[in-house]
C-alpha positions in Angstrom: 14.5 -12.9 27.7 14.5 -10.5 30.7 15.6 -7.1 31.7 19.4 -6.8 31.6 19.8 -9.4 28.9 22.6 -8.4 26.4 21.8 -9.1 22.8 24.7 -10.0 20.5 27.1 -8.4 23.1 25.8 -5.0 22.2 22.1 -4.2 23.0 21.0 -4.4 26.6 17.3 -4.9 27.3 15.9 -2.2 29.6 12.1 -2.4 29.6 9.5 -4.5 27.8 7.3 -2.1 25.8 4.6 -4.2 24.2 3.8 -7.9 23.7 1.5 -9.0 21.0 2.4 -12.7 21.2 4.6 -14.1 19.8 6.3 -10.8 19.0 7.8 -8.7 21.8 9.1 -5.2 21.8 11.7 -3.9 24.2 13.4 -0.6 25.0 17.1 -1.2 24.9 20.5 0.6 25.2 23.2 0.3 22.6 26.3 -0.3 24.8 28.6 0.8 22.0 27.2 4.3 21.7 25.0 4.7 24.8 22.0 5.5 22.6 18.5 4.2 23.4 17.0 1.9 20.7 14.0 -0.3 20.3 14.6 -4.1 20.0 11.9 -6.3 18.4 12.2 -10.0 18.7 11.2 -11.8 15.6 10.1 -15.4 16.5 10.3 -18.2 13.9 8.2 -21.0 15.4 8.7 -24.4 13.8 11.6 -23.4 11.7 15.0 -25.0 11.8 18.1 -25.6 9.7 17.8 -24.2 6.1 14.3 -22.8 6.7 15.5 -20.7 9.6 18.5 -19.5 7.7 16.3 -18.5 4.7 13.9 -16.6 7.0 16.8 -14.8 8.7 18.3 -14.0 5.4 15.1 -12.5 4.1 14.4 -10.4 7.2 18.0 -9.3 7.5 18.1 -8.2 3.9 14.9 -6.1 4.5 16.7 -4.4 7.4 19.7 -3.7 5.2 17.5 -2.2 2.5 15.4 -0.2 4.9 18.5 1.2 6.7 18.9 3.4 3.6 15.2 4.4 3.5 15.3 7.6 5.6 11.8 8.7 5.2 10.2 11.1 7.6 7.2 8.8 8.1 9.0 5.5 8.8 11.0 4.3 11.8 14.6 4.1 10.9 16.0 0.6 11.1 19.5 0.3 12.5 20.6 -3.3 12.7 19.7 -6.9 12.7 21.2 -9.1 15.5 21.2 -12.8 16.0 21.3 -14.0 19.6 20.4 -17.4 21.1 18.7 -18.4 17.9 16.4 -15.4 18.0 16.5 -12.7 15.3 16.2 -9.1 16.7 15.5 -6.0 14.6 17.0 -2.9 16.1 15.5 0.5 15.3 15.4 4.0 16.6 13.3 4.6 19.7 9.6 4.0 19.1 7.3 7.0 18.9 4.8 7.4 21.6 1.9 7.3 21.9 1.0 4.8 19.2 -2.1 5.3 17.1 -3.8 2.4 18.9 -3.2 4.1 22.3 -4.5 7.5 21.0 -7.7 5.9 19.6 -8.2 3.9 22.8 -8.0 7.1 24.9 -9.9 9.5 22.7 -12.1 7.3 20.6 -13.0 7.6 16.9 -11.7 10.7 15.0 -13.0 12.9 12.2 -12.3 11.9 8.6 -10.0 15.0 8.3 -7.7 13.6 11.0 -7.7 10.1 9.5 -6.7 11.7 6.2 -3.7 13.3 7.8 -2.6 10.1 9.3 -3.3 8.2 6.1 -1.3 10.7 4.0 1.7 10.2 6.3 1.4 6.4 6.5 0.9 6.0 2.8 4.0 8.1 2.2 6.1 5.8 4.4 4.7 2.7 2.8 5.3 4.1 -0.7 9.0 4.7 0.2 9.3 1.2 1.5 7.6 -0.3 -1.5 9.9 1.6 -3.8 12.9 -0.2 -2.4 11.1 -3.6 -2.5 10.1 -3.9 1.2 6.6 -4.9 2.3 5.2 -4.3 5.8 2.9 -7.3 6.0 1.5 -6.5 9.4 0.3 -2.9 9.4 -2.0 -1.9 12.2 -2.5 1.0 14.6 -0.1 -0.6 17.2 2.9 -0.1 15.0 2.2 3.5 14.0 3.6 6.1 16.3 2.5 9.7 16.7 5.0 12.5 17.1 4.5 15.7 19.1 3.7 17.7 16.1 1.0 15.3 14.9 2.8 13.3 12.3 2.3 9.6 11.9 5.4 7.3 11.7 5.3 3.7 10.6 7.3 1.1 12.5 7.2 -2.7 12.5 9.1 -3.2 9.3 11.0 -6.5 9.0 9.5 -7.8 12.2 6.7 -10.0 10.7 6.4 -13.4 12.4 7.7 -16.2 10.2 6.2 -19.7 10.4 6.6 -23.0 8.6 3.7 -21.9 6.3 5.4 -18.7 5.5 4.6 -15.1 6.6 1.7 -14.8 8.9 -0.3 -11.7 8.0 -1.2 -9.7 11.1 -4.5 -9.4 12.9 -7.7 -10.6 11.0 -9.4 -7.2 10.6 -6.5 -6.0 8.6 -5.9 -9.1 6.5 -6.5 -8.7 2.7 -8.7 -11.2 1.0 -5.8 -12.3 -1.2 -3.7 -13.5 1.7 -6.4 -14.4 4.3 -5.4 -18.1 4.1 -1.9 -17.8 2.9 -2.8 -18.9 -0.7 -1.2 -15.9 -2.3 2.1 -14.2 -1.6 1.8 -10.8 0.1 2.1 -7.8 -2.2 2.1 -4.0 -1.8 -1.6 -4.1 -2.3 -2.0 -6.0 1.0 -0.3 -3.1 2.8 -2.8 -0.7 1.1 -5.7 -2.9 2.2 -4.4 -2.8 5.8 -4.0 1.0 5.7 -7.6 1.3 4.6 -8.8 -1.0 7.3 -6.9 1.0 9.9 -8.3 4.4 8.7 -11.8 2.9 8.5 -11.6 1.7 12.1 -10.2 5.1 13.3 -13.2 6.9 12.0 -16.0 4.3 12.4 -14.9 2.8 15.7 -15.1 -0.7 14.2 -13.4 -2.7 11.5 -14.7 -3.1 7.9 -15.9 -6.6 8.4 -19.0 -7.9 10.2 -18.3 -8.3 13.9 -16.9 -11.6 15.1 -14.7 -12.5 18.0 -13.7 -15.7 16.2 -10.5 -15.4 14.3 -11.4 -18.2 11.9 -14.7 -16.6 11.0 -13.0 -13.2 10.5 -10.6 -14.9 8.1 -13.4 -16.5 6.1 -15.2 -13.1 5.8 -11.9 -11.4 4.8 -11.3 -14.0 2.2 -14.7 -13.4 0.8 -14.1 -9.7 0.5 -17.2 -8.8 2.4 -16.8 -5.1 3.5 -19.4 -3.0 5.3 -19.8 0.4 3.6 -18.7 3.1 6.2 -21.1 5.7 7.5 -18.9 8.5 8.9 -15.9 8.7 6.5 -17.6 11.3 4.2 -15.1 12.4 1.5 -12.8 9.4 2.3 -15.5 6.8 1.5 -14.7 6.3 -2.2 -11.0 6.0 -1.7 -11.3 3.6 1.3 -13.7 1.4 -0.6 -11.2 1.3 -3.5 -8.4 0.4 -1.2 -10.5 -2.3 0.3 -11.4 -3.8 -3.1 -11.2 -7.7 -3.0 -9.1 -7.7 -6.2 -5.6 -6.5 -5.3 -5.2 -5.3 -8.9 -8.0 -2.8 -8.4 -6.5 -1.2 -5.3 -4.5 2.1 -5.7 -0.8 2.0 -4.9 0.5 3.6 -1.7 2.0 6.4 -3.7 -1.4 7.1 -5.3 -3.1 7.1 -1.9 -0.5 9.6 -0.6 -1.0 11.9 -3.6 -4.8 11.7 -3.5 -4.8 12.5 0.2 -2.4 15.4 -0.2 -5.4 17.5 -1.5 -7.8 16.1 1.1 -9.5 18.5 3.6 -7.3 18.7 6.7 -4.1 17.7 4.9 -3.4 20.5 2.4 -3.6 23.2 5.2 -1.8 21.3 7.9 1.3 23.6 7.7 4.5 22.5 9.3 3.5 19.1 10.6 6.5 17.4 9.2 9.1 15.1 10.7 12.8 15.9 10.0 14.0 14.0 6.9 17.6 13.7 7.9 18.5 11.8 11.0 22.1 11.6 12.1 23.1 8.8 14.4 25.9 9.2 16.9 27.7 6.2 15.4 27.4 4.0 12.3 25.4 0.8 12.9 27.0 -2.0 11.0 24.9 -5.2 10.6 25.9 -8.1 12.8 28.3 -10.5 11.2 27.2 -13.9 10.2 23.4 -13.4 10.2 23.0 -14.2 6.5 25.5 -17.0 6.4 
């Protein structure tokens, strides 16, 4: 795909935003309404025939469900489009900067700031979990920061699908229960990834012993070996519970949201809220034939 490519006779690619192979994110324009949108290509390597149809059906259903999930801390999904055997998830424009970019520029943050982001992200995850949608690939690169300091979760329904099933994100955020794909992802996996992200935001490194080797990281993740953080102060107990190797012992996203609501730095944050109601210029019907 290249600049100018028209997806499903509707969404024209303008500029490539990010690329974390094999997933690619583009800024695009909806030729029907003139609005700018974000287009995420969801690759399905090794899938064909009924496997590809099943994968498209699952991801498209998630888009349809999330379309009605208008939460102030989630990116609003608009459409799913099939073009040249590629599945594209269309959403409202991505927030900038991302959490990853902010951390790269400014370095680790205080626990109070991490608590604010954690409260927002947990709220967005809880809303998605309530309608039966998992994120599966939560990391700082899919969390946008608004001008008023709120965190907004994107990347829903764009998880890479392979012949072995859903591939769960980058190793430092992989829960022990899904490190080698032996168990199905669950809401507890998203909670683990959120904890790993907040841990990294404060500590400057992930919760596992350092290793540049993905295979070694996965082994460590599967073993549930977590380094106790040193700088997280009042967040330490909650983070360690969220990082528990047993998914049944982790709190739900809704519980994390509620616990962080009374955390220092969150309860006095004032008007840092994203508008709940978003009104698009046109209705975005889902592309015909995707789930056939």
